[in-house]
DOFILUM-636917 format. One record per residue: residue number from 1; residue in one letter; x, y, z of N, C-alpha, C in turn. Coordinates in steps of 0.05 Angstrom, whole numbers, always signed. Example, Ala and Ser with C-alpha at 12.3 -4.5 7.8 and 13.67 -1.06 7.14 Angstrom:
REM DOFILUM-636917
[1 "a" [+264 -114 +156] [+246 -90 +156] [+264 -66 +156]] [2 "s" [+257 -45 +142] [+273 -21 +143] [+258 +1 +157]] 
END
This chain:
REM DOFILUM-636917
[1 "m" [-122 -49 -327] [-133 -37 -303] [-128 -7 -302]] [2 "k" [-104 +2 -313] [-99 +30 -313] [-119 +45 -330]] [3 "f" [-128 +32 -352] [-149 +45 -368] [-174 +50 -352]] [4 "l" [-182 +30 -336] [-206 +33 -320] [-203 +55 -299]] [5 "q" [-179 +57 -287] [-175 +78 -268] [-177 +105 -281]] [6 "q" [-165 +107 -305] [-166 +133 -319] [-195 +140 -327]] [7 "l" [-210 +119 -334] [-238 +123 -341] [-253 +136 -318]] [8 "v" [-249 +126 -294] [-262 +137 -270] [-253 +165 -265]] [9 "r" [-226 +169 -265] [-215 +195 -258] [-221 +217 -278]] [10 "r" [-220 +210 -304] [-223 +230 -324] [-253 +236 -331]] [11 "s" [-268 +215 -333] [-296 +219 -341] [-314 +223 -317]] [12 "g" [-305 +215 -294] [-321 +218 -270] [-344 +198 -268]] [13 "q" [-344 +178 -285] [-366 +158 -285] [-359 +136 -265]] [14 "i" [-376 +130 -247] [-372 +109 -228] [-376 +82 -241]] [15 "l" [-357 +64 -237] [-360 +38 -249] [-384 +23 -239]] [16 "s" [-398 +10 -256] [-421 -6 -248] [-413 -32 -235]] [17 "l" [-431 -45 -222] [-426 -71 -210] [-418 -91 -231]] [18 "g" [-431 -90 -254] [-424 -109 -275] [-395 -106 -284]] [19 "i" [-386 -81 -287] [-358 -77 -295] [-339 -87 -273]] [20 "l" [-347 -82 -248] [-330 -92 -226] [-327 -122 -227]] [21 "l" [-349 -136 -231] [-348 -165 -232] [-332 -175 -256]] [22 "t" [-334 -161 -278] [-319 -169 -301] [-289 -165 -296]] [23 "t" [-282 -143 -282] [-255 -138 -275] [-244 -161 -258]] [24 "f" [-260 -170 -238] [-251 -192 -222] [-246 -217 -238]] [25 "l" [-266 -223 -256] [-264 -248 -272] [-240 -248 -290]] [26 "n" [-232 -224 -299] [-209 -222 -317] [-183 -223 -302]] [27 "g" [-185 -223 -276] [-161 -226 -260] [-145 -200 -256]] [28 "s" [-157 -177 -261] [-142 -152 -258] [-137 -146 -229]] [29 "m" [-154 -156 -211] [-149 -152 -183] [-138 -178 -171]] [30 "s" [-120 -175 -152] [-108 -199 -139] [-127 -210 -119]] [31 "l" [-141 -232 -126] [-160 -243 -108] [-147 -262 -88]] [32 "n" [-131 -279 -97] [-116 -298 -79] [-87 -298 -89]] [33 "a" [-70 -285 -75] [-43 -283 -84] [-29 -310 -84]] [34 "q" [-16 -316 -107] [-2 -341 -109] [+26 -338 -96]] [35 "q" [+36 -315 -94] [+61 -310 -81] [+60 -283 -66]] [36 "v" [+77 -280 -46] [+77 -256 -31] [+90 -234 -47]] [37 "r" [+76 -212 -51] [+87 -189 -63] [+91 -167 -42]] [38 "t" [+111 -152 -45] [+117 -131 -25] [+118 -104 -40]] [39 "l" [+115 -83 -23] [+115 -56 -34] [+132 -38 -16]] [40 "g" [+149 -22 -29] [+164 -2 -15] [+186 -12 +3]] [41 "t" [+195 +6 +20] [+217 +1 +39] [+211 +12 +66]] [42 "i" [+227 +5 +85] [+224 +16 +112] [+249 +33 +118]] [43 "e" [+244 +58 +126] [+265 +77 +133] [+266 +80 +163]] [44 "r" [+289 +76 +175] [+292 +77 +204] [+308 +102 +212]] [45 "f" [+295 +119 +229] [+307 +143 +238] [+316 +142 +267]] [46 "d" [+307 +122 +282] [+313 +120 +310] [+315 +91 +318]] [47 "p" [+334 +82 +334] [+337 +54 +342] [+312 +43 +355]] [48 "s" [+296 +60 +368] [+272 +49 +382] [+251 +38 +363]] [49 "l" [+254 +44 +337] [+236 +32 +318] [+238 +2 +318]] [50 "d" [+261 -9 +326] [+265 -38 +326] [+245 -51 +346]] [51 "q" [+235 -36 +365] [+216 -47 +384] [+188 -48 +372]] [52 "l" [+184 -35 +348] [+158 -35 +336] [+157 -50 +309]] [53 "l" [+180 -51 +295] [+181 -66 +270] [+206 -83 +269]] [54 "a" [+203 -108 +263] [+226 -126 +260] [+244 -117 +238]] [55 "a" [+269 -125 +239] [+289 -117 +219] [+281 -127 +191]] [56 "d" [+267 -150 +190] [+259 -161 +164] [+230 -156 +157]] [57 "a" [+217 -137 +171] [+189 -132 +165] [+185 -121 +137]] [58 "k" [+164 -131 +124] [+158 -123 +96] [+129 -115 +94]] [59 "l" [+123 -96 +77] [+96 -88 +71] [+85 -107 +48]] [60 "e" [+67 -124 +56] [+56 -144 +37] [+32 -134 +22]] [61 "v" [+31 -137 -4] [+9 -129 -20] [-13 -151 -19]] [62 "l" [-36 -144 -9] [-58 -164 -9] [-74 -163 -35]] [63 "a" [-77 -139 -46] [-93 -136 -71] [-87 -109 -83]] [64 "d" [-90 -106 -109] [-87 -80 -122] [-107 -78 -145]] [65 "g" [-105 -57 -160] [-123 -52 -182] [-148 -36 -175]] [66 "f" [-148 -25 -151] [-171 -8 -143] [-166 +20 -153]] [67 "t" [-185 +38 -148] [-182 +66 -157] [-170 +84 -136]] [68 "w" [-181 +84 -112] [-170 +99 -90] [-181 +86 -64]] [69 "t" [-164 +71 -51] [-171 +56 -27] [-170 +74 -2]] [70 "e" [-187 +68 +17] [-188 +84 +42] [-201 +67 +64]] [71 "g" [-200 +78 +88] [-216 +69 +111] [-214 +40 +120]] [72 "p" [-190 +27 +121] [-190 -1 +129] [-199 -5 +158]] [73 "v" [-215 -26 +162] [-224 -33 +189] [-226 -63 +191]] [74 "w" [-216 -74 +213] [-217 -103 +217] [-241 -110 +234]] [75 "i" [-255 -131 +227] [-279 -139 +241] [-276 -169 +249]] [76 "g" [-279 -175 +274] [-277 -203 +283] [-250 -210 +294]] [77 "d" [-246 -236 +299] [-221 -245 +311] [-200 -251 +289]] [78 "e" [-177 -260 +298] [-155 -263 +279] [-160 -284 +258]] [79 "k" [-173 -306 +266] [-176 -329 +247] [-200 -327 +229]] [80 "t" [-222 -317 +240] [-247 -317 +225] [-256 -289 +217]] [81 "g" [-241 -269 +224] [-249 -242 +219] [-243 -234 +190]] [82 "h" [-249 -209 +184] [-244 -199 +157] [-238 -169 +157]] [83 "l" [-226 -160 +135] [-220 -132 +131] [-241 -119 +113]] [84 "l" [-250 -96 +119] [-266 -80 +101] [-251 -54 +95]] [85 "f" [-254 -44 +70] [-242 -19 +62] [-258 -7 +40]] [86 "s" [-256 +19 +37] [-271 +34 +17] [-255 +37 -9]] [87 "d" [-269 +38 -31] [-258 +48 -56] [-276 +72 -63]] [88 "i" [-267 +96 -57] [-285 +119 -57] [-296 +125 -85]] [89 "p" [-280 +126 -106] [-291 +132 -132] [-311 +111 -142]] [90 "r" [-308 +86 -134] [-326 +65 -142] [-351 +63 -125]] [91 "n" [-352 +80 -104] [-376 +81 -87] [-381 +53 -76]] [92 "s" [-359 +40 -66] [-361 +12 -58] [-344 +8 -33]] [93 "i" [-352 -13 -18] [-336 -24 +4] [-329 -53 -4]] [94 "f" [-303 -60 -1] [-294 -87 -7] [-286 -102 +18]] [95 "k" [-287 -128 +16] [-281 -145 +39] [-257 -163 +31]] [96 "w" [-239 -167 +50] [-216 -186 +46] [-215 -206 +69]] [97 "t" [-212 -231 +62] [-206 -252 +81] [-183 -269 +71]] [98 "r" [-170 -283 +88] [-148 -300 +80] [-157 -322 +61]] [99 "s" [-181 -332 +66] [-190 -355 +51] [-202 -348 +24]] [100 "t" [-216 -325 +22] [-230 -319 -3] [-218 -295 -18]] [101 "g" [-199 -281 -6] [-188 -258 -19] [-208 -235 -20]] [102 "i" [-210 -222 -43] [-227 -198 -45] [-255 -205 -55]] [103 "q" [-275 -192 -42] [-303 -194 -50] [-315 -167 -47]] [104 "l" [-335 -161 -64] [-350 -136 -61] [-369 -139 -37]] [105 "f" [-368 -120 -19] [-384 -121 +5] [-409 -103 +3]] [106 "m" [-405 -79 -8] [-428 -61 -9] [-425 -41 -33]] [107 "n" [-446 -39 -48] [-448 -19 -69] [-477 -12 -74]] [108 "p" [-485 +14 -71] [-468 +37 -64] [-461 +38 -35]] [109 "s" [-439 +52 -29] [-430 +54 -1] [-432 +81 +11]] [110 "g" [-433 +102 -6] [-433 +129 +5] [-450 +149 -10]] [111 "y" [-461 +141 -33] [-479 +158 -48] [-501 +142 -61]] [112 "t" [-526 +150 -54] [-549 +136 -64] [-566 +153 -83]] [113 "g" [-555 +175 -93] [-570 +192 -111] [-571 +180 -139]] [114 "v" [-585 +195 -157] [-589 +185 -184] [-575 +202 -205]] [115 "t" [-560 +223 -196] [-546 +240 -214] [-516 +238 -208]] [116 "y" [-500 +246 -227] [-471 +246 -224] [-463 +264 -199]] [117 "y" [-445 +253 -183] [-437 +268 -159] [-407 +267 -155]] [118 "g" [-392 +277 -175] [-363 +280 -172] [-347 +255 -173]] [119 "l" [-321 +258 -168] [-302 +236 -170] [-300 +220 -144]] [120 "e" [-310 +230 -122] [-306 +216 -96] [-333 +214 -81]] [121 "p" [-352 +199 -92] [-379 +198 -80] [-382 +177 -57]] [122 "g" [-364 +158 -56] [-369 +135 -38] [-362 +140 -9]] [123 "s" [-363 +118 +6] [-355 +119 +35] [-324 +124 +36]] [124 "n" [-316 +136 +58] [-288 +141 +63] [-280 +125 +88]] [125 "g" [-277 +138 +111] [-269 +125 +135] [-290 +105 +145]] [126 "l" [-280 +82 +155] [-298 +62 +167] [-288 +56 +195]] [127 "l" [-306 +51 +214] [-299 +43 +241] [-322 +27 +253]] [128 "l" [-318 +17 +276] [-339 +2 +291] [-349 +19 +314]] [129 "d" [-375 +18 +319] [-386 +32 +342] [-382 +14 +367]] [130 "k" [-393 +23 +390] [-389 +9 +415] [-401 -19 +415]] [131 "d" [-422 -23 +398] [-435 -48 +396] [-425 -66 +373]] [132 "g" [-404 -57 +360] [-392 -72 +338] [-405 -68 +311]] [133 "n" [-423 -48 +309] [-435 -42 +283] [-417 -26 +265]] [134 "l" [-418 -30 +239] [-401 -15 +221] [-411 +13 +218]] [135 "v" [-393 +32 +222] [-399 +61 +219] [-385 +71 +195]] [136 "m" [-398 +86 +178] [-387 +96 +153] [-388 +126 +151]] [137 "c" [-366 +138 +142] [-366 +167 +135] [-371 +168 +105]] [138 "e" [-394 +179 +98] [-404 +178 +71] [-401 +206 +57]] [139 "h" [-386 +206 +35] [-382 +231 +21] [-408 +241 +7]] [140 "g" [-419 +224 -11] [-441 +233 -28] [-466 +239 -12]] [141 "d" [-473 +222 +7] [-497 +227 +23] [-492 +246 +46]] [142 "r" [-467 +254 +49] [-459 +275 +68] [-467 +269 +97]] [143 "r" [-461 +245 +105] [-470 +236 +132] [-451 +216 +144]] [144 "v" [-454 +212 +170] [-443 +190 +185] [-466 +170 +190]] [145 "s" [-462 +145 +182] [-484 +126 +185] [-473 +100 +197]] [146 "k" [-492 +83 +206] [-484 +57 +215] [-501 +36 +202]] [147 "l" [-489 +13 +198] [-503 -10 +186] [-516 -26 +209]] [148 "t" [-542 -29 +208] [-556 -43 +230] [-554 -73 +227]] [149 "p" [-555 -89 +249] [-553 -118 +247] [-575 -130 +230]] [150 "g" [-599 -118 +231] [-621 -129 +215] [-622 -121 +187]] [151 "g" [-603 -104 +178] [-603 -94 +151] [-611 -65 +149]] [152 "g" [-599 -50 +131] [-605 -22 +127] [-588 -5 +144]] [153 "k" [-587 +21 +137] [-570 +40 +151] [-587 +59 +168]] [154 "v" [-574 +69 +189] [-586 +90 +206] [-567 +114 +205]] [155 "t" [-578 +138 +200] [-562 +162 +199] [-556 +171 +228]] [156 "l" [-530 +175 +234] [-522 +185 +260] [-518 +215 +259]] [157 "a" [-508 +225 +237] [-504 +254 +235] [-504 +262 +206]] [158 "d" [-519 +282 +198] [-518 +292 +171] [-520 +323 +169]] [159 "q" [-523 +336 +192] [-525 +365 +192] [-515 +376 +219]] [160 "y" [-509 +401 +218] [-502 +416 +243] [-517 +442 +243]] [161 "q" [-533 +446 +263] [-550 +470 +266] [-567 +475 +241]] [162 "g" [-578 +453 +231] [-596 +455 +208] [-583 +457 +181]] [163 "k" [-557 +457 +180] [-542 +458 +154] [-528 +432 +149]] [164 "r" [-529 +423 +124] [-517 +397 +117] [-487 +397 +121]] [165 "l" [-477 +374 +129] [-448 +371 +131] [-436 +372 +103]] [166 "n" [-409 +376 +102] [-395 +377 +76] [-392 +349 +65]] [167 "s" [-375 +334 +77] [-370 +306 +69] [-353 +292 +90]] [168 "p" [-367 +280 +110] [-352 +267 +131] [-330 +248 +121]] [169 "n" [-307 +250 +133] [-283 +238 +122] [-273 +214 +137]] [170 "d" [-268 +218 +163] [-257 +197 +180] [-268 +200 +208]] [171 "g" [-267 +177 +223] [-279 +178 +250] [-263 +162 +270]] [172 "a" [-268 +167 +295] [-255 +152 +317] [-275 +148 +339]] [173 "l" [-274 +125 +352] [-293 +118 +373] [-281 +124 +400]] [174 "k" [-296 +138 +417] [-289 +141 +445] [-302 +119 +461]] [175 "s" [-290 +112 +483] [-299 +89 +498] [-327 +92 +509]] [176 "n" [-337 +116 +512] [-364 +120 +521] [-385 +117 +499]] [177 "g" [-376 +112 +474] [-394 +108 +452] [-395 +131 +433]] [178 "d" [-385 +155 +441] [-386 +178 +423] [-367 +174 +399]] [179 "i" [-376 +185 +377] [-359 +183 +352] [-350 +211 +345]] [180 "y" [-324 +214 +342] [-312 +239 +334] [-305 +237 +304]] [181 "f" [-311 +257 +288] [-307 +255 +260] [-299 +282 +248]] [182 "t" [-285 +280 +225] [-276 +304 +210] [-294 +309 +186]] [183 "d" [-296 +334 +178] [-315 +342 +156] [-302 +362 +137]] [184 "p" [-283 +354 +121] [-271 +371 +101] [-289 +372 +76]] [185 "p" [-280 +386 +55] [-296 +389 +31] [-291 +368 +9]] [186 "y" [-274 +348 +14] [-264 +331 -8] [-286 +315 -23]] [187 "g" [-308 +309 -10] [-329 +294 -23] [-348 +311 -39]] [188 "l" [-348 +337 -36] [-364 +354 -52] [-353 +356 -80]] [189 "p" [-369 +353 -101] [-359 +353 -128] [-340 +376 -135]] [190 "a" [-346 +400 -126] [-328 +423 -131] [-314 +431 -105]] [191 "r" [-313 +413 -86] [-299 +417 -61] [-307 +443 -47]] [192 "e" [-288 +460 -39] [-296 +484 -24] [-312 +504 -40]] [193 "n" [-311 +502 -66] [-326 +520 -83] [-353 +509 -92]] [194 "d" [-362 +487 -81] [-386 +474 -90] [-411 +490 -81]] [195 "p" [-429 +495 -100] [-453 +511 -92] [-471 +497 -73]] [196 "r" [-468 +470 -69] [-484 +455 -50] [-473 +457 -22]] [197 "r" [-451 +469 -18] [-439 +472 +8] [-456 +491 +25]] [198 "e" [-462 +484 +50] [-479 +500 +67] [-465 +511 +91]] [199 "l" [-444 +498 +100] [-429 +508 +124] [-406 +526 +115]] [200 "d" [-400 +546 +132] [-378 +564 +125] [-351 +555 +138]] [201 "h" [-350 +531 +147] [-325 +521 +160] [-322 +491 +153]] [202 "f" [-298 +481 +160] [-292 +452 +158] [-284 +444 +186]] [203 "g" [-300 +427 +198] [-296 +423 +227] [-290 +394 +235]] [204 "v" [-285 +392 +261] [-283 +366 +275] [-307 +366 +294]] [205 "y" [-322 +344 +293] [-347 +342 +308] [-348 +317 +326]] [206 "r" [-367 +317 +343] [-374 +294 +359] [-404 +288 +357]] [207 "v" [-411 +263 +354] [-439 +255 +354] [-443 +234 +375]] [208 "a" [-464 +238 +391] [-471 +218 +411] [-492 +200 +398]] [209 "p" [-486 +175 +392] [-505 +158 +377] [-533 +155 +389]] [210 "k" [-535 +156 +415] [-562 +152 +427] [-580 +176 +423]] [211 "t" [-569 +200 +426] [-585 +224 +423] [-583 +236 +395]] [212 "r" [-563 +228 +380] [-556 +240 +354] [-549 +270 +356]] [213 "e" [-541 +279 +379] [-533 +306 +383] [-505 +310 +371]] [214 "v" [-502 +330 +354] [-477 +336 +340] [-465 +361 +352]] [215 "t" [-440 +359 +361] [-426 +381 +373] [-402 +389 +356]] [216 "l" [-399 +414 +349] [-376 +424 +335] [-354 +428 +356]] [217 "l" [-331 +415 +351] [-309 +416 +371] [-287 +436 +364]] [218 "t" [-281 +439 +338] [-260 +458 +330] [-263 +464 +300]] [219 "t" [-255 +488 +292] [-253 +496 +264] [-224 +506 +259]] [220 "e" [-205 +497 +275] [-178 +507 +272] [-164 +497 +247]] [221 "l" [-173 +474 +236] [-160 +463 +213] [-177 +468 +188]] [222 "q" [-163 +476 +166] [-177 +481 +141] [-183 +455 +126]] [223 "r" [-168 +434 +131] [-171 +409 +117] [-169 +385 +136]] [224 "p" [-186 +384 +156] [-184 +362 +176] [-189 +335 +162]] [225 "n" [-174 +315 +170] [-175 +289 +156] [-174 +266 +176]] [226 "g" [-152 +252 +178] [-150 +229 +196] [-153 +237 +225]] [227 "i" [-162 +218 +242] [-168 +225 +270] [-165 +201 +287]] [228 "g" [-155 +204 +312] [-152 +182 +330] [-145 +191 +358]] [229 "f" [-152 +174 +378] [-147 +180 +406] [-121 +168 +416]] [230 "s" [-109 +181 +436] [-88 +168 +451] [-100 +146 +468]] [231 "p" [-83 +128 +478] [-94 +106 +494] [-111 +114 +518]] [232 "d" [-104 +136 +531] [-119 +145 +554] [-142 +164 +547]] [233 "e" [-145 +169 +521] [-166 +186 +510] [-165 +215 +520]] [234 "k" [-142 +223 +530] [-138 +251 +538] [-128 +268 +516]] [235 "t" [-121 +256 +494] [-111 +271 +470] [-124 +261 +445]] [236 "l" [-133 +279 +428] [-144 +272 +402] [-124 +283 +381]] [237 "y" [-116 +265 +363] [-98 +272 +341] [-115 +276 +316]] [238 "v" [-108 +297 +301] [-122 +303 +276] [-102 +311 +255]] [239 "a" [-103 +298 +232] [-86 +304 +209] [-98 +326 +192]] [240 "q" [-82 +342 +180] [-92 +362 +161] [-79 +357 +133]] [241 "s" [-97 +353 +113] [-88 +348 +86] [-87 +374 +69]] [242 "d" [-71 +392 +79] [-68 +418 +65] [-39 +420 +55]] [243 "p" [-34 +421 +29] [-7 +421 +19] [+9 +445 +29]] [244 "n" [-5 +467 +37] [+9 +491 +47] [+13 +489 +77]] [245 "k" [+0 +471 +90] [+4 +467 +119] [-2 +438 +125]] [246 "a" [+16 +421 +117] [+13 +392 +120] [+22 +383 +148]] [247 "i" [+3 +382 +166] [+11 +378 +194] [-7 +357 +208]] [248 "w" [+2 +349 +232] [-15 +334 +250] [-17 +351 +276]] [249 "m" [-41 +353 +286] [-47 +369 +310] [-55 +350 +333]] [250 "s" [-51 +359 +357] [-61 +345 +381] [-78 +364 +397]] [251 "f" [-101 +353 +406] [-120 +369 +421] [-125 +356 +448]] [252 "p" [-124 +371 +470] [-131 +359 +496] [-161 +354 +497]] [253 "v" [-169 +331 +507] [-197 +324 +509] [-206 +330 +538]] [254 "k" [-225 +348 +541] [-234 +356 +567] [-253 +334 +579]] [255 "e" [-259 +337 +604] [-276 +317 +618] [-303 +314 +605]] [256 "d" [-314 +336 +594] [-340 +335 +582] [-339 +326 +552]] [257 "g" [-315 +319 +543] [-312 +309 +516] [-306 +329 +495]] [258 "t" [-307 +355 +502] [-300 +376 +483] [-270 +379 +482]] [259 "l" [-260 +396 +465] [-231 +398 +460] [-220 +425 +470]] [260 "g" [-196 +424 +480] [-181 +448 +486] [-167 +458 +461]] [261 "a" [-151 +479 +464] [-137 +491 +441] [-117 +471 +430]] [262 "g" [-115 +469 +403] [-98 +450 +391] [-68 +459 +391]] [263 "k" [-51 +439 +391] [-22 +444 +390] [-10 +429 +366]] [264 "l" [+10 +441 +354] [+24 +427 +332] [+38 +402 +342]] [265 "f" [+32 +379 +330] [+45 +354 +337] [+70 +351 +319]] [266 "f" [+66 +353 +292] [+88 +351 +274] [+81 +364 +247]] [267 "d" [+101 +377 +236] [+97 +392 +210] [+113 +378 +188]] [268 "a" [+98 +368 +168] [+111 +354 +146] [+110 +371 +120]] [269 "t" [+104 +396 +122] [+100 +413 +98] [+125 +413 +80]] [270 "s" [+149 +412 +92] [+173 +413 +75] [+177 +389 +57]] [271 "t" [+162 +367 +63] [+165 +343 +46] [+144 +342 +24]] [272 "v" [+124 +360 +24] [+103 +359 +4] [+115 +364 -23]] [273 "g" [+108 +348 -42] [+118 +350 -69] [+144 +334 -73]] [274 "k" [+158 +328 -52] [+182 +312 -54] [+175 +282 -53]] [275 "m" [+153 +276 -39] [+142 +249 -37] [+112 +250 -42]] [276 "p" [+100 +229 -53] [+71 +230 -59] [+54 +230 -34]] [277 "g" [+33 +246 -34] [+13 +245 -13] [+15 +268 +7]] [278 "l" [-5 +268 +26] [-7 +287 +47] [-15 +273 +73]] [279 "p" [-14 +287 +96] [-24 +275 +120] [-53 +266 +116]] [280 "d" [-59 +242 +125] [-86 +231 +119] [-95 +215 +143]] [281 "g" [-102 +190 +139] [-112 +173 +161] [-90 +165 +181]] [282 "l" [-98 +156 +204] [-78 +149 +225] [-88 +127 +243]] [283 "a" [-70 +115 +257] [-76 +95 +278] [-58 +99 +301]] [284 "v" [-67 +91 +325] [-51 +94 +349] [-48 +67 +362]] [285 "d" [-24 +60 +372] [-21 +34 +385] [-24 +37 +415]] [286 "q" [-24 +15 +429] [-30 +16 +458] [-8 +29 +475]] [287 "s" [+15 +33 +463] [+37 +47 +477] [+37 +77 +470]] [288 "g" [+18 +85 +454] [+16 +114 +448] [+31 +123 +423]] [289 "n" [+43 +104 +408] [+56 +111 +384] [+35 +117 +362]] [290 "l" [+42 +137 +345] [+24 +145 +324] [+34 +134 +297]] [291 "w" [+17 +121 +283] [+23 +110 +256] [+6 +126 +237]] [292 "a" [+18 +145 +224] [+3 +165 +209] [+11 +166 +179]] [293 "t" [-9 +162 +162] [-3 +164 +133] [+3 +193 +126]] [294 "g" [+23 +197 +109] [+31 +224 +101] [+48 +222 +76]] [295 "p" [+62 +243 +69] [+79 +242 +45] [+98 +218 +45]] [296 "g" [+95 +202 +25] [+113 +179 +22] [+104 +153 +33]] [297 "g" [+86 +154 +53] [+78 +128 +65] [+67 +132 +93]] [298 "v" [+75 +114 +112] [+65 +114 +139] [+87 +125 +157]] [299 "w" [+83 +148 +170] [+102 +159 +188] [+96 +148 +216]] [300 "i" [+118 +141 +230] [+115 +129 +257] [+127 +147 +277]] [301 "f" [+111 +157 +296] [+120 +175 +317] [+116 +162 +344]] [302 "n" [+132 +170 +364] [+125 +164 +391] [+107 +186 +402]] [303 "s" [+97 +183 +426] [+77 +202 +436] [+89 +230 +441]] [304 "q" [+115 +233 +440] [+128 +259 +443] [+134 +271 +416]] [305 "a" [+122 +260 +395] [+124 +271 +367] [+152 +266 +355]] [306 "k" [+167 +248 +366] [+193 +241 +354] [+189 +222 +331]] [307 "l" [+199 +228 +308] [+196 +211 +284] [+216 +188 +287]] [308 "l" [+204 +164 +288] [+220 +140 +292] [+227 +126 +265]] [309 "g" [+209 +128 +246] [+214 +115 +221] [+191 +119 +202]] [310 "r" [+193 +108 +178] [+172 +112 +158] [+171 +87 +141]] [311 "i" [+147 +77 +136] [+142 +56 +117] [+137 +70 +90]] [312 "n" [+157 +70 +73] [+156 +84 +48] [+142 +66 +27]] [313 "t" [+118 +74 +19] [+103 +58 +0] [+109 +67 -29]] [314 "g" [+118 +92 -32] [+122 +102 -59] [+96 +110 -72]] [315 "e" [+74 +109 -57] [+47 +116 -67] [+34 +137 -49]] [316 "r" [+13 +149 -59] [-3 +166 -42] [-17 +148 -22]] [317 "t" [-11 +150 +3] [-20 +131 +23] [-42 +144 +40]] [318 "s" [-65 +131 +40] [-89 +144 +51] [-95 +138 +80]] [319 "n" [-91 +114 +89] [-100 +107 +115] [-87 +81 +125]] [320 "c" [-90 +76 +151] [-80 +51 +163] [-96 +45 +188]] [321 "s" [-96 +19 +195] [-112 +10 +218] [-101 -17 +227]] [322 "f" [-101 -22 +253] [-92 -47 +263] [-114 -68 +262]] [323 "g" [-106 -94 +258] [-126 -115 +257] [-114 -142 +262]] [324 "e" [-129 -163 +255] [-123 -191 +260] [-118 -194 +290]] [325 "d" [-94 -201 +300] [-90 -204 +329] [-84 -177 +342]] [326 "g" [-86 -155 +327] [-80 -129 +338] [-53 -118 +331]] [327 "s" [-36 -136 +320] [-9 -127 +313] [-4 -124 +283]] [328 "t" [-24 -131 +267] [-21 -127 +238] [-31 -99 +231]] [329 "l" [-15 -84 +217] [-23 -58 +208] [-32 -60 +178]] [330 "f" [-57 -55 +173] [-67 -55 +146] [-64 -26 +135]] [331 "v" [-55 -24 +110] [-49 +1 +98] [-63 +3 +71]] [332 "t" [-77 +25 +66] [-88 +31 +40] [-71 +53 +27]] [333 "a" [-62 +47 +2] [-44 +65 -12] [-52 +65 -41]] [334 "d" [-65 +86 -50] [-74 +90 -77] [-90 +66 -86]] [335 "s" [-80 +50 -105] [-94 +27 -115] [-89 +1 -99]] [336 "y" [-73 +3 -78] [-65 -21 -63] [-79 -23 -36]] [337 "v" [-81 -49 -27] [-87 -55 +1] [-64 -73 +10]] [338 "c" [-52 -66 +33] [-28 -80 +42] [-30 -85 +72]] [339 "r" [-11 -101 +82] [-9 -105 +111] [+20 -109 +118]] [340 "i" [+27 -103 +143] [+54 -107 +153] [+51 -117 +182]] [341 "e" [+67 -136 +189] [+68 -146 +216] [+84 -128 +234]] [342 "t" [+74 -120 +257] [+88 -103 +275] [+92 -117 +302]] [343 "k" [+107 -104 +319] [+110 -113 +347] [+92 -98 +365]] [344 "a" [+76 -80 +354] [+57 -64 +370] [+30 -78 +372]] [345 "k" [+13 -67 +389] [-14 -75 +391] [-31 -50 +388]] [346 "g" [-48 -50 +368] [-63 -26 +362] [-88 -22 +378]] [347 "i" [-97 +4 +378] [-123 +11 +390] [-143 +8 +367]] [348 "k" [-164 -8 +371] [-184 -11 +350] [-199 +15 +345]] [349 "k" [-203 +20 +319] [-219 +44 +312] [-248 +40 +318]] 
END
């Protein structure tokens, strides 16, 4: 499997569906685990973490052997629902259920062109819209789209003031149906230096699905990434994946849905290079605690930005999202897809 990962990363060739199926048949991916495997450790910085994670909580590996996993989202109820997540280099979305394990859900997922388009062409962040439709942040096609019930996709946003977006990364749903999303350069083949880049900034945007109106909310962050609302939707959290300024920011949400000036929520720059990864995707629970992937794993903060603990994966950890009955935290970390039982109840993305 390592050879296949190196093939994608070094040559930039996206694996075909046939190779994917061969990989499955050869058993390189964990389709139905015969025994529970765990990953990493839990580091406790404050006694109040005991209210969120049991003393014996473990991060369970559901499957591995992917190239770069991202964007987990749970669809349906606890018993009959399923998890979807992106494998960006493979331009694919995969599905996991308790009964069937891993299955290919969609290919291509984020790039439908016919020429080579870099190492990260696929879908990234996934979420559900107000009607329960799957919404995808697509790198290669440079858009936010939704999968319609009758089949096929509808583009929700692919440009701002006549210029193409860079590569939508992650999104969050507001209760009124608006979708807030980040647009860094990571999906462009040459990133910020790509000649196909049309915008002179990397922004946080809002799109109203009914009108398709796209509003630029802030350009304060050079590498905006993960995004999520507080329970009362008065605060928007945004992660920045900049090794020179690895931070999480909080923005007040005004009554009209626009944002006020951002404030530093937490600065993790001092840990960059000491642990793998950068601030990336995030989830918020119903009590306002922030579960944010960053250097080393998943950082757990209360709403006052106090660091309570960290789920140390030992891997570059990309994203997390609550699912099943709302208390299971699904985590994507490099080639892994994992879950951990919590005492919290998450806000659905």
